[in-house]
Residue, then its C-alpha position, 0 to 999 in steps of 0.5 A: m195072404v195077399i200083401a199090399f204095400s203102400n203110404n207106409r202101411a201094409n195091408i194084409v188079407k188073409g181069411n175073413g180079416i184085413k190088417t193094416f200095419k204101419f210101418l216107419k222106414l222102407k228097411h223094415n221087412f215083412v216078418e218085422i212088420l209081422a212081429m208087431q202083430d203076432l206078439k201074444i201074451s198069456n195071462k200068466d206070462w204077463e203077471r211076470l213081464k208086469l213086474k219086469v215092466q213095473r221095476k223099469y219104468i216105475n212111473l206106471s199106474d195099475d190102470d197102464l198095465a191092465y192086460q186081459e190075454g187078447q188085448e195086446s194091441e190095446l197094451i201096447d198103444r197105451l204103453a206107447a202114449r205112456l212112455k211117450r216112445d214108438r210102438e215098435y219100440v214098446v213091441f220090441t221091449l215087450q218080446k224082449g222080455l218074454v224070450n227071457i221070462d224066467t229071468n228079471r232082465l228086460 
């Protein structure tokens, strides 16, 4: 794995692919950058998490919350735009909901 930082971006070369992550502040470390991409949501977990997100953000439509396993990035971008929040906030919120998947807390 090779990591190159430049212009508020981290380019990570792993195997056959290159992934680019944008970060806003230099205080973000590599683990936080990877955490943004490593968010994995199964369809089963999404059904529970979706209810939590709907309760917290009642203005979201079913189209806003549409998700298929493996499309985490699209979901995060769509929610960030709809909620007028940055990507990091959405990832943090979803991760928090996944950690406590069996509770009603988000």
